[in-house]
N, CA, C and O atoms as a Maestro MAE file, in Angstrom:
{
 s_m_m2io_version
 :::
 2.0.0
}

f_m_ct {
 s_m_title
 :::
 protein
 m_atom[304] {
  # First column is atom index #
  i_m_mmod_type
  r_m_x_coord
  r_m_y_coord
  r_m_z_coord
  i_m_residue_number
  s_m_chain_name
  s_m_pdb_residue_name
  s_m_pdb_atom_name
  i_m_atomic_number
  :::
  1 25 -19.405 0.552 -2.593 1 A "MET " " N  " 7
  2 3 -17.999 0.890 -2.858 1 A "MET " " CA " 6
  3 2 -17.270 0.062 -1.998 1 A "MET " " C  " 6
  4 15 -17.783 -0.052 -0.884 1 A "MET " " O  " 8
  5 25 -16.013 -0.674 -2.218 2 A "ASN " " N  " 7
  6 3 -15.485 -1.604 -1.713 2 A "ASN " " CA " 6
  7 2 -14.363 -0.876 -0.812 2 A "ASN " " C  " 6
  8 15 -13.730 -0.127 -1.556 2 A "ASN " " O  " 8
  9 25 -13.913 -0.818 0.418 3 A "LYS " " N  " 7
  10 3 -12.791 -0.164 1.074 3 A "LYS " " CA " 6
  11 2 -11.743 -0.291 0.584 3 A "LYS " " C  " 6
  12 15 -10.943 0.622 0.792 3 A "LYS " " O  " 8
  13 25 -11.314 -1.416 -0.236 4 A "HIS " " N  " 7
  14 3 -9.758 -1.705 -0.286 4 A "HIS " " CA " 6
  15 2 -9.500 -1.466 -1.703 4 A "HIS " " C  " 6
  16 15 -8.370 -1.773 -2.085 4 A "HIS " " O  " 8
  17 25 -10.621 -0.797 -2.893 5 A "ASN " " N  " 7
  18 3 -10.154 -0.513 -4.149 5 A "ASN " " CA " 6
  19 2 -9.261 0.450 -4.270 5 A "ASN " " C  " 6
  20 15 -8.706 1.041 -3.344 5 A "ASN " " O  " 8
  21 25 -9.108 0.623 -5.468 6 A "ILE " " N  " 7
  22 3 -8.308 1.875 -6.087 6 A "ILE " " CA " 6
  23 2 -9.409 2.881 -6.681 6 A "ILE " " C  " 6
  24 15 -10.178 2.482 -7.555 6 A "ILE " " O  " 8
  25 25 -9.459 3.977 -6.271 7 A "LEU " " N  " 7
  26 3 -10.434 5.164 -6.556 7 A "LEU " " CA " 6
  27 2 -9.878 6.119 -7.407 7 A "LEU " " C  " 6
  28 15 -8.865 6.614 -6.912 7 A "LEU " " O  " 8
  29 25 -10.176 6.573 -8.537 8 A "PHE " " N  " 7
  30 3 -9.460 7.441 -9.208 8 A "PHE " " CA " 6
  31 2 -10.970 8.891 -9.403 8 A "PHE " " C  " 6
  32 15 -12.134 8.980 -9.793 8 A "PHE " " O  " 8
  33 25 -9.956 9.675 -8.862 9 A "ILE " " N  " 7
  34 3 -10.769 11.145 -8.916 9 A "ILE " " CA " 6
  35 2 -10.445 12.067 -9.637 9 A "ILE " " C  " 6
  36 15 -9.317 12.561 -9.650 9 A "ILE " " O  " 8
  37 25 -11.620 12.505 -10.502 10 A "GLY " " N  " 7
  38 3 -11.099 13.440 -11.400 10 A "GLY " " CA " 6
  39 2 -11.654 14.903 -10.848 10 A "GLY " " C  " 6
  40 15 -12.626 14.987 -10.097 10 A "GLY " " O  " 8
  41 25 -10.926 16.004 -11.312 11 A "LEU " " N  " 7
  42 3 -11.153 17.415 -10.757 11 A "LEU " " CA " 6
  43 2 -11.153 18.285 -12.305 11 A "LEU " " C  " 6
  44 15 -10.280 18.361 -13.170 11 A "LEU " " O  " 8
  45 25 -12.265 18.768 -12.235 12 A "ASP " " N  " 7
  46 3 -12.373 19.877 -13.521 12 A "ASP " " CA " 6
  47 2 -11.961 21.248 -12.751 12 A "ASP " " C  " 6
  48 15 -12.913 21.948 -12.408 12 A "ASP " " O  " 8
  49 25 -10.853 21.644 -12.485 13 A "THR " " N  " 7
  50 3 -10.695 22.725 -11.753 13 A "THR " " CA " 6
  51 2 -10.908 24.167 -12.281 13 A "THR " " C  " 6
  52 15 -10.480 24.408 -13.410 13 A "THR " " O  " 8
  53 25 -11.475 25.072 -11.639 14 A "HIS " " N  " 7
  54 3 -11.797 26.576 -12.106 14 A "HIS " " CA " 6
  55 2 -11.196 27.308 -10.910 14 A "HIS " " C  " 6
  56 15 -10.813 26.702 -9.909 14 A "HIS " " O  " 8
  57 25 -11.128 28.641 -11.051 15 A "LYS " " N  " 7
  58 3 -11.033 29.735 -9.984 15 A "LYS " " CA " 6
  59 2 -11.832 29.479 -8.775 15 A "LYS " " C  " 6
  60 15 -11.332 29.366 -7.656 15 A "LYS " " O  " 8
  61 25 -13.301 29.376 -9.079 16 A "GLU " " N  " 7
  62 3 -14.228 29.507 -7.801 16 A "GLU " " CA " 6
  63 2 -14.479 28.384 -7.203 16 A "GLU " " C  " 6
  64 15 -14.554 28.274 -5.979 16 A "GLU " " O  " 8
  65 25 -14.676 27.171 -8.271 17 A "PHE " " N  " 7
  66 3 -15.151 25.766 -7.603 17 A "PHE " " CA " 6
  67 2 -14.335 24.436 -8.643 17 A "PHE " " C  " 6
  68 15 -13.628 24.672 -9.623 17 A "PHE " " O  " 8
  69 25 -14.583 23.417 -8.243 18 A "ASN " " N  " 7
  70 3 -14.020 22.109 -9.186 18 A "ASN " " CA " 6
  71 2 -15.195 21.176 -8.919 18 A "ASN " " C  " 6
  72 15 -15.715 20.833 -7.857 18 A "ASN " " O  " 8
  73 25 -15.530 20.785 -10.496 19 A "GLU " " N  " 7
  74 3 -16.308 19.509 -10.752 19 A "GLU " " CA " 6
  75 2 -15.449 18.438 -10.169 19 A "GLU " " C  " 6
  76 15 -14.224 18.336 -10.239 19 A "GLU " " O  " 8
  77 25 -16.336 17.637 -9.564 20 A "VAL " " N  " 7
  78 3 -15.569 16.356 -9.388 20 A "VAL " " CA " 6
  79 2 -16.400 15.148 -9.600 20 A "VAL " " C  " 6
  80 15 -17.606 15.140 -9.352 20 A "VAL " " O  " 8
  81 25 -15.629 13.940 -10.146 21 A "ALA " " N  " 7
  82 3 -16.211 13.094 -10.567 21 A "ALA " " CA " 6
  83 2 -15.321 11.672 -10.133 21 A "ALA " " C  " 6
  84 15 -14.152 11.999 -9.930 21 A "ALA " " O  " 8
  85 25 -15.494 10.500 -9.974 22 A "TYR " " N  " 7
  86 3 -14.943 9.400 -9.515 22 A "TYR " " CA " 6
  87 2 -15.243 8.109 -10.037 22 A "TYR " " C  " 6
  88 15 -16.446 7.919 -10.212 22 A "TYR " " O  " 8
  89 25 -14.535 7.235 -10.312 23 A "ILE " " N  " 7
  90 3 -14.809 5.866 -10.748 23 A "ILE " " CA " 6
  91 2 -13.669 4.796 -9.887 23 A "ILE " " C  " 6
  92 15 -12.522 5.068 -9.530 23 A "ILE " " O  " 8
  93 25 -14.247 3.827 -9.752 24 A "GLU " " N  " 7
  94 3 -13.653 2.461 -9.039 24 A "GLU " " CA " 6
  95 2 -12.989 1.929 -10.298 24 A "GLU " " C  " 6
  96 15 -13.317 1.972 -11.483 24 A "GLU " " O  " 8
  97 25 -11.920 1.400 -9.638 25 A "ASP " " N  " 7
  98 3 -10.640 0.374 -10.320 25 A "ASP " " CA " 6
  99 2 -11.335 -1.167 -10.785 25 A "ASP " " C  " 6
  100 15 -10.610 -2.120 -10.498 25 A "ASP " " O  " 8
  101 25 -12.348 -1.435 -11.310 26 A "HIS " " N  " 7
  102 3 -12.645 -2.603 -11.605 26 A "HIS " " CA " 6
  103 2 -13.529 -2.848 -12.838 26 A "HIS " " C  " 6
  104 15 -14.190 -1.910 -13.282 26 A "HIS " " O  " 8
  105 25 -13.581 -4.208 -13.485 27 A "ARG " " N  " 7
  106 3 -14.540 -3.843 -14.711 27 A "ARG " " CA " 6
  107 2 -15.768 -3.384 -14.524 27 A "ARG " " C  " 6
  108 15 -16.297 -3.301 -13.416 27 A "ARG " " O  " 8
  109 25 -16.286 -3.065 -15.577 28 A "GLY " " N  " 7
  110 3 -17.831 -2.901 -15.471 28 A "GLY " " CA " 6
  111 2 -18.058 -1.431 -14.625 28 A "GLY " " C  " 6
  112 15 -19.210 -1.030 -14.456 28 A "GLY " " O  " 8
  113 25 -17.168 -0.835 -14.227 29 A "ALA " " N  " 7
  114 3 -17.405 0.210 -12.793 29 A "ALA " " CA " 6
  115 2 -17.872 1.599 -13.839 29 A "ALA " " C  " 6
  116 15 -17.329 1.938 -14.890 29 A "ALA " " O  " 8
  117 25 -18.740 2.067 -13.329 30 A "GLN " " N  " 7
  118 3 -19.415 3.384 -14.153 30 A "GLN " " CA " 6
  119 2 -18.744 4.518 -13.400 30 A "GLN " " C  " 6
  120 15 -18.343 4.366 -12.246 30 A "GLN " " O  " 8
  121 25 -18.619 5.747 -14.122 31 A "PRO " " N  " 7
  122 3 -18.081 7.016 -13.374 31 A "PRO " " CA " 6
  123 2 -19.526 7.464 -12.905 31 A "PRO " " C  " 6
  124 15 -20.605 7.319 -13.480 31 A "PRO " " O  " 8
  125 25 -19.157 8.188 -11.411 32 A "VAL " " N  " 7
  126 3 -20.003 8.938 -10.899 32 A "VAL " " CA " 6
  127 2 -19.808 10.333 -10.773 32 A "VAL " " C  " 6
  128 15 -18.619 10.630 -10.651 32 A "VAL " " O  " 8
  129 25 -20.589 11.272 -10.765 33 A "HIS " " N  " 7
  130 3 -20.697 12.659 -10.705 33 A "HIS " " CA " 6
  131 2 -20.855 13.116 -9.305 33 A "HIS " " C  " 6
  132 15 -22.031 13.195 -8.949 33 A "HIS " " O  " 8
  133 25 -19.948 13.444 -8.406 34 A "PHE " " N  " 7
  134 3 -20.012 13.510 -7.232 34 A "PHE " " CA " 6
  135 2 -20.444 15.163 -6.814 34 A "PHE " " C  " 6
  136 15 -20.886 15.553 -5.733 34 A "PHE " " O  " 8
  137 25 -20.179 15.906 -7.952 35 A "GLY " " N  " 7
  138 3 -20.753 17.343 -7.692 35 A "GLY " " CA " 6
  139 2 -19.622 18.474 -7.620 35 A "GLY " " C  " 6
  140 15 -18.423 18.245 -7.783 35 A "GLY " " O  " 8
  141 25 -20.186 19.745 -7.347 36 A "ARG " " N  " 7
  142 3 -19.265 20.927 -7.316 36 A "ARG " " CA " 6
  143 2 -18.916 21.158 -5.955 36 A "ARG " " C  " 6
  144 15 -19.744 21.168 -5.044 36 A "ARG " " O  " 8
  145 25 -17.396 21.391 -5.780 37 A "VAL " " N  " 7
  146 3 -17.231 21.634 -4.336 37 A "VAL " " CA " 6
  147 2 -16.572 23.172 -4.505 37 A "VAL " " C  " 6
  148 15 -16.259 23.559 -5.631 37 A "VAL " " O  " 8
  149 25 -16.434 23.776 -3.674 38 A "PRO " " N  " 7
  150 3 -15.599 24.943 -3.605 38 A "PRO " " CA " 6
  151 2 -14.343 24.958 -4.053 38 A "PRO " " C  " 6
  152 15 -13.753 23.886 -3.915 38 A "PRO " " O  " 8
  153 25 -13.600 26.037 -4.665 39 A "SER " " N  " 7
  154 3 -11.975 25.926 -4.477 39 A "SER " " CA " 6
  155 2 -11.418 26.377 -3.384 39 A "SER " " C  " 6
  156 15 -10.982 27.518 -3.234 39 A "SER " " O  " 8
  157 25 -11.414 25.650 -2.719 40 A "SER " " N  " 7
  158 3 -10.545 26.409 -1.146 40 A "SER " " CA " 6
  159 2 -9.832 25.082 -0.542 40 A "SER " " C  " 6
  160 15 -10.026 23.886 -0.757 40 A "SER " " O  " 8
  161 25 -9.035 25.698 0.203 41 A "LYS " " N  " 7
  162 3 -8.225 24.174 1.301 41 A "LYS " " CA " 6
  163 2 -9.203 23.405 1.916 41 A "LYS " " C  " 6
  164 15 -9.243 22.177 1.980 41 A "LYS " " O  " 8
  165 25 -9.955 24.179 2.344 42 A "ILE " " N  " 7
  166 3 -10.640 23.276 3.529 42 A "ILE " " CA " 6
  167 2 -11.742 22.490 2.559 42 A "ILE " " C  " 6
  168 15 -11.907 21.326 2.925 42 A "ILE " " O  " 8
  169 25 -12.484 22.854 1.469 43 A "ALA " " N  " 7
  170 3 -13.391 22.128 0.973 43 A "ALA " " CA " 6
  171 2 -12.563 20.839 0.287 43 A "ALA " " C  " 6
  172 15 -13.207 19.791 0.233 43 A "ALA " " O  " 8
  173 25 -11.108 20.817 -0.276 44 A "VAL " " N  " 7
  174 3 -10.431 19.886 -0.961 44 A "VAL " " CA " 6
  175 2 -10.311 18.914 0.189 44 A "VAL " " C  " 6
  176 15 -10.661 17.742 0.054 44 A "VAL " " O  " 8
  177 25 -9.765 19.444 1.446 45 A "LYS " " N  " 7
  178 3 -9.425 18.321 2.275 45 A "LYS " " CA " 6
  179 2 -10.531 17.955 3.045 45 A "LYS " " C  " 6
  180 15 -10.240 17.218 3.987 45 A "LYS " " O  " 8
  181 25 -11.698 18.244 2.933 46 A "LYS " " N  " 7
  182 3 -12.949 17.546 3.132 46 A "LYS " " CA " 6
  183 2 -13.530 16.434 2.266 46 A "LYS " " C  " 6
  184 15 -14.238 15.497 2.634 46 A "LYS " " O  " 8
  185 25 -12.990 16.791 0.759 47 A "LEU " " N  " 7
  186 3 -13.546 15.801 -0.017 47 A "LEU " " CA " 6
  187 2 -12.440 14.663 -0.093 47 A "LEU " " C  " 6
  188 15 -12.661 13.628 -0.721 47 A "LEU " " O  " 8
  189 25 -11.310 14.879 0.532 48 A "VAL " " N  " 7
  190 3 -10.383 14.056 0.607 48 A "VAL " " CA " 6
  191 2 -10.787 12.632 1.874 48 A "VAL " " C  " 6
  192 15 -10.584 11.421 1.791 48 A "VAL " " O  " 8
  193 25 -11.405 13.461 2.949 49 A "ARG " " N  " 7
  194 3 -11.807 12.810 3.811 49 A "ARG " " CA " 6
  195 2 -12.837 12.073 3.783 49 A "ARG " " C  " 6
  196 15 -12.974 11.153 4.589 49 A "ARG " " O  " 8
  197 25 -13.721 12.351 2.862 50 A "HIS " " N  " 7
  198 3 -14.966 12.005 2.126 50 A "HIS " " CA " 6
  199 2 -14.795 10.279 1.649 50 A "HIS " " C  " 6
  200 15 -15.707 9.453 1.696 50 A "HIS " " O  " 8
  201 25 -13.606 10.064 1.267 51 A "PHE " " N  " 7
  202 3 -13.420 9.024 0.449 51 A "PHE " " CA " 6
  203 2 -12.256 8.355 1.501 51 A "PHE " " C  " 6
  204 15 -11.152 8.872 1.671 51 A "PHE " " O  " 8
  205 25 -12.749 7.013 2.224 52 A "GLU " " N  " 7
  206 3 -11.814 6.355 3.028 52 A "GLU " " CA " 6
  207 2 -11.508 5.122 2.240 52 A "GLU " " C  " 6
  208 15 -12.217 4.122 2.346 52 A "GLU " " O  " 8
  209 25 -10.503 5.168 1.478 53 A "TYR " " N  " 7
  210 3 -9.827 4.270 0.631 53 A "TYR " " CA " 6
  211 2 -8.514 4.189 0.831 53 A "TYR " " C  " 6
  212 15 -7.761 5.148 0.999 53 A "TYR " " O  " 8
  213 25 -8.140 2.738 0.812 54 A "ALA " " N  " 7
  214 3 -6.248 2.825 1.075 54 A "ALA " " CA " 6
  215 2 -5.666 3.512 -0.496 54 A "ALA " " C  " 6
  216 15 -4.631 4.178 -0.463 54 A "ALA " " O  " 8
  217 25 -6.113 3.383 -1.319 55 A "THR " " N  " 7
  218 3 -5.548 4.115 -2.584 55 A "THR " " CA " 6
  219 2 -6.044 4.989 -3.216 55 A "THR " " C  " 6
  220 15 -6.729 4.533 -4.132 55 A "THR " " O  " 8
  221 25 -6.021 6.426 -3.151 56 A "LEU " " N  " 7
  222 3 -6.570 7.515 -4.193 56 A "LEU " " CA " 6
  223 2 -5.841 7.874 -5.155 56 A "LEU " " C  " 6
  224 15 -4.638 8.005 -4.932 56 A "LEU " " O  " 8
  225 25 -6.333 8.115 -6.407 57 A "HIS " " N  " 7
  226 3 -5.325 8.752 -7.446 57 A "HIS " " CA " 6
  227 2 -6.081 9.899 -8.040 57 A "HIS " " C  " 6
  228 15 -7.071 9.616 -8.714 57 A "HIS " " O  " 8
  229 25 -5.792 11.000 -7.904 58 A "PHE " " N  " 7
  230 3 -6.576 12.271 -8.371 58 A "PHE " " CA " 6
  231 2 -5.902 12.579 -9.540 58 A "PHE " " C  " 6
  232 15 -4.683 12.433 -9.639 58 A "PHE " " O  " 8
  233 25 -6.763 13.088 -10.637 59 A "VAL " " N  " 7
  234 3 -6.413 13.571 -11.711 59 A "VAL " " CA " 6
  235 2 -7.285 14.910 -12.129 59 A "VAL " " C  " 6
  236 15 -8.486 15.062 -11.902 59 A "VAL " " O  " 8
  237 25 -6.364 15.891 -12.826 60 A "TYR " " N  " 7
  238 3 -6.922 17.144 -12.934 60 A "TYR " " CA " 6
  239 2 -6.303 17.796 -14.333 60 A "TYR " " C  " 6
  240 15 -5.195 17.441 -14.737 60 A "TYR " " O  " 8
  241 25 -7.101 18.768 -15.034 61 A "GLU " " N  " 7
  242 3 -6.715 19.290 -16.144 61 A "GLU " " CA " 6
  243 2 -5.185 19.978 -15.748 61 A "GLU " " C  " 6
  244 15 -4.748 20.339 -14.655 61 A "GLU " " O  " 8
  245 25 -4.619 19.996 -16.998 62 A "ALA " " N  " 7
  246 3 -3.300 20.780 -16.819 62 A "ALA " " CA " 6
  247 2 -3.784 22.371 -17.118 62 A "ALA " " C  " 6
  248 15 -4.484 22.801 -18.035 62 A "ALA " " O  " 8
  249 25 -3.224 22.989 -16.133 63 A "GLY " " N  " 7
  250 3 -3.803 24.446 -16.184 63 A "GLY " " CA " 6
  251 2 -3.327 25.336 -14.928 63 A "GLY " " C  " 6
  252 15 -2.511 24.646 -14.316 63 A "GLY " " O  " 8
  253 25 -3.460 26.329 -14.417 64 A "PRO " " N  " 7
  254 3 -2.967 27.153 -13.345 64 A "PRO " " CA " 6
  255 2 -3.735 26.734 -12.213 64 A "PRO " " C  " 6
  256 15 -3.148 26.654 -11.134 64 A "PRO " " O  " 8
  257 25 -4.987 26.444 -12.284 65 A "CYS " " N  " 7
  258 3 -5.897 26.670 -11.536 65 A "CYS " " CA " 6
  259 2 -5.967 25.081 -10.348 65 A "CYS " " C  " 6
  260 15 -6.691 24.953 -9.361 65 A "CYS " " O  " 8
  261 25 -5.039 24.154 -10.860 66 A "GLY " " N  " 7
  262 3 -5.065 22.665 -10.194 66 A "GLY " " CA " 6
  263 2 -3.654 22.467 -9.465 66 A "GLY " " C  " 6
  264 15 -3.541 21.716 -8.497 66 A "GLY " " O  " 8
  265 25 -2.714 23.107 -9.936 67 A "TYR " " N  " 7
  266 3 -1.181 22.862 -9.327 67 A "TYR " " CA " 6
  267 2 -1.420 22.954 -7.674 67 A "TYR " " C  " 6
  268 15 -0.895 22.182 -6.871 67 A "TYR " " O  " 8
  269 25 -2.190 23.898 -7.378 68 A "TRP " " N  " 7
  270 3 -2.021 24.267 -5.653 68 A "TRP " " CA " 6
  271 2 -2.636 22.975 -5.163 68 A "TRP " " C  " 6
  272 15 -2.063 22.456 -4.205 68 A "TRP " " O  " 8
  273 25 -3.736 22.345 -5.668 69 A "ILE " " N  " 7
  274 3 -4.127 21.022 -4.910 69 A "ILE " " CA " 6
  275 2 -3.011 19.990 -4.712 69 A "ILE " " C  " 6
  276 15 -2.764 19.413 -3.653 69 A "ILE " " O  " 8
  277 25 -2.244 19.808 -6.111 70 A "TYR " " N  " 7
  278 3 -1.033 19.122 -5.805 70 A "TYR " " CA " 6
  279 2 -0.405 19.176 -4.753 70 A "TYR " " C  " 6
  280 15 -0.501 18.343 -3.852 70 A "TYR " " O  " 8
  281 25 0.487 20.404 -4.744 71 A "ARG " " N  " 7
  282 3 1.066 20.813 -3.717 71 A "ARG " " CA " 6
  283 2 0.489 20.530 -2.414 71 A "ARG " " C  " 6
  284 15 1.148 19.859 -1.620 71 A "ARG " " O  " 8
  285 25 -1.025 21.095 -2.002 72 A "LEU " " N  " 7
  286 3 -1.332 20.668 -1.040 72 A "LEU " " CA " 6
  287 2 -1.645 19.292 -0.383 72 A "LEU " " C  " 6
  288 15 -1.803 19.139 0.829 72 A "LEU " " O  " 8
  289 25 -1.705 18.490 -1.145 73 A "MET " " N  " 7
  290 3 -1.916 16.975 -1.028 73 A "MET " " CA " 6
  291 2 -0.653 16.190 -0.832 73 A "MET " " C  " 6
  292 15 -0.470 15.154 -0.193 73 A "MET " " O  " 8
  293 25 0.331 17.063 -1.661 74 A "SER " " N  " 7
  294 3 1.899 16.206 -1.564 74 A "SER " " CA " 6
  295 2 2.445 16.482 -0.510 74 A "SER " " C  " 6
  296 15 3.430 15.855 -0.119 74 A "SER " " O  " 8
  297 25 1.796 17.687 0.298 75 A "ASN " " N  " 7
  298 3 2.792 18.078 1.479 75 A "ASN " " CA " 6
  299 2 1.834 17.683 2.769 75 A "ASN " " C  " 6
  300 15 1.712 18.545 3.640 75 A "ASN " " O  " 8
  301 25 1.302 16.701 2.895 76 A "LYS " " N  " 7
  302 3 0.613 16.339 4.112 76 A "LYS " " CA " 6
  303 2 1.469 15.739 5.252 76 A "LYS " " C  " 6
  304 15 0.940 15.411 6.314 76 A "LYS " " O  " 8
  :::
 }
 m_bond[303] {
  # First column is bond index #
  i_m_from
  i_m_to
  i_m_order
  :::
  1 1 2 1
  2 2 3 1
  3 3 4 2
  4 3 5 1
  5 5 6 1
  6 6 7 1
  7 7 8 2
  8 7 9 1
  9 9 10 1
  10 10 11 1
  11 11 12 2
  12 11 13 1
  13 13 14 1
  14 14 15 1
  15 15 16 2
  16 15 17 1
  17 17 18 1
  18 18 19 1
  19 19 20 2
  20 19 21 1
  21 21 22 1
  22 22 23 1
  23 23 24 2
  24 23 25 1
  25 25 26 1
  26 26 27 1
  27 27 28 2
  28 27 29 1
  29 29 30 1
  30 30 31 1
  31 31 32 2
  32 31 33 1
  33 33 34 1
  34 34 35 1
  35 35 36 2
  36 35 37 1
  37 37 38 1
  38 38 39 1
  39 39 40 2
  40 39 41 1
  41 41 42 1
  42 42 43 1
  43 43 44 2
  44 43 45 1
  45 45 46 1
  46 46 47 1
  47 47 48 2
  48 47 49 1
  49 49 50 1
  50 50 51 1
  51 51 52 2
  52 51 53 1
  53 53 54 1
  54 54 55 1
  55 55 56 2
  56 55 57 1
  57 57 58 1
  58 58 59 1
  59 59 60 2
  60 59 61 1
  61 61 62 1
  62 62 63 1
  63 63 64 2
  64 63 65 1
  65 65 66 1
  66 66 67 1
  67 67 68 2
  68 67 69 1
  69 69 70 1
  70 70 71 1
  71 71 72 2
  72 71 73 1
  73 73 74 1
  74 74 75 1
  75 75 76 2
  76 75 77 1
  77 77 78 1
  78 78 79 1
  79 79 80 2
  80 79 81 1
  81 81 82 1
  82 82 83 1
  83 83 84 2
  84 83 85 1
  85 85 86 1
  86 86 87 1
  87 87 88 2
  88 87 89 1
  89 89 90 1
  90 90 91 1
  91 91 92 2
  92 91 93 1
  93 93 94 1
  94 94 95 1
  95 95 96 2
  96 95 97 1
  97 97 98 1
  98 98 99 1
  99 99 100 2
  100 99 101 1
  101 101 102 1
  102 102 103 1
  103 103 104 2
  104 103 105 1
  105 105 106 1
  106 106 107 1
  107 107 108 2
  108 107 109 1
  109 109 110 1
  110 110 111 1
  111 111 112 2
  112 111 113 1
  113 113 114 1
  114 114 115 1
  115 115 116 2
  116 115 117 1
  117 117 118 1
  118 118 119 1
  119 119 120 2
  120 119 121 1
  121 121 122 1
  122 122 123 1
  123 123 124 2
  124 123 125 1
  125 125 126 1
  126 126 127 1
  127 127 128 2
  128 127 129 1
  129 129 130 1
  130 130 131 1
  131 131 132 2
  132 131 133 1
  133 133 134 1
  134 134 135 1
  135 135 136 2
  136 135 137 1
  137 137 138 1
  138 138 139 1
  139 139 140 2
  140 139 141 1
  141 141 142 1
  142 142 143 1
  143 143 144 2
  144 143 145 1
  145 145 146 1
  146 146 147 1
  147 147 148 2
  148 147 149 1
  149 149 150 1
  150 150 151 1
  151 151 152 2
  152 151 153 1
  153 153 154 1
  154 154 155 1
  155 155 156 2
  156 155 157 1
  157 157 158 1
  158 158 159 1
  159 159 160 2
  160 159 161 1
  161 161 162 1
  162 162 163 1
  163 163 164 2
  164 163 165 1
  165 165 166 1
  166 166 167 1
  167 167 168 2
  168 167 169 1
  169 169 170 1
  170 170 171 1
  171 171 172 2
  172 171 173 1
  173 173 174 1
  174 174 175 1
  175 175 176 2
  176 175 177 1
  177 177 178 1
  178 178 179 1
  179 179 180 2
  180 179 181 1
  181 181 182 1
  182 182 183 1
  183 183 184 2
  184 183 185 1
  185 185 186 1
  186 186 187 1
  187 187 188 2
  188 187 189 1
  189 189 190 1
  190 190 191 1
  191 191 192 2
  192 191 193 1
  193 193 194 1
  194 194 195 1
  195 195 196 2
  196 195 197 1
  197 197 198 1
  198 198 199 1
  199 199 200 2
  200 199 201 1
  201 201 202 1
  202 202 203 1
  203 203 204 2
  204 203 205 1
  205 205 206 1
  206 206 207 1
  207 207 208 2
  208 207 209 1
  209 209 210 1
  210 210 211 1
  211 211 212 2
  212 211 213 1
  213 213 214 1
  214 214 215 1
  215 215 216 2
  216 215 217 1
  217 217 218 1
  218 218 219 1
  219 219 220 2
  220 219 221 1
  221 221 222 1
  222 222 223 1
  223 223 224 2
  224 223 225 1
  225 225 226 1
  226 226 227 1
  227 227 228 2
  228 227 229 1
  229 229 230 1
  230 230 231 1
  231 231 232 2
  232 231 233 1
  233 233 234 1
  234 234 235 1
  235 235 236 2
  236 235 237 1
  237 237 238 1
  238 238 239 1
  239 239 240 2
  240 239 241 1
  241 241 242 1
  242 242 243 1
  243 243 244 2
  244 243 245 1
  245 245 246 1
  246 246 247 1
  247 247 248 2
  248 247 249 1
  249 249 250 1
  250 250 251 1
  251 251 252 2
  252 251 253 1
  253 253 254 1
  254 254 255 1
  255 255 256 2
  256 255 257 1
  257 257 258 1
  258 258 259 1
  259 259 260 2
  260 259 261 1
  261 261 262 1
  262 262 263 1
  263 263 264 2
  264 263 265 1
  265 265 266 1
  266 266 267 1
  267 267 268 2
  268 267 269 1
  269 269 270 1
  270 270 271 1
  271 271 272 2
  272 271 273 1
  273 273 274 1
  274 274 275 1
  275 275 276 2
  276 275 277 1
  277 277 278 1
  278 278 279 1
  279 279 280 2
  280 279 281 1
  281 281 282 1
  282 282 283 1
  283 283 284 2
  284 283 285 1
  285 285 286 1
  286 286 287 1
  287 287 288 2
  288 287 289 1
  289 289 290 1
  290 290 291 1
  291 291 292 2
  292 291 293 1
  293 293 294 1
  294 294 295 1
  295 295 296 2
  296 295 297 1
  297 297 298 1
  298 298 299 1
  299 299 300 2
  300 299 301 1
  301 301 302 1
  302 302 303 1
  303 303 304 2
  :::
 }
}
């Protein structure tokens, strides 16, 4: 992975955990299943620190379990 790429991180949000996958923004990139992380503020912050990129884009399914993640990241 290149440090200056745009990275799209997909979250399948649940009450107890989040499934995480990511893909780089370039032709031929393959999605990577990162794994399951707990659904807690500490775990999400650790996930963000794991990716040291200039631009991160997070996407999550519409529903009640993902909006707190948006609020957490937008209030940095």
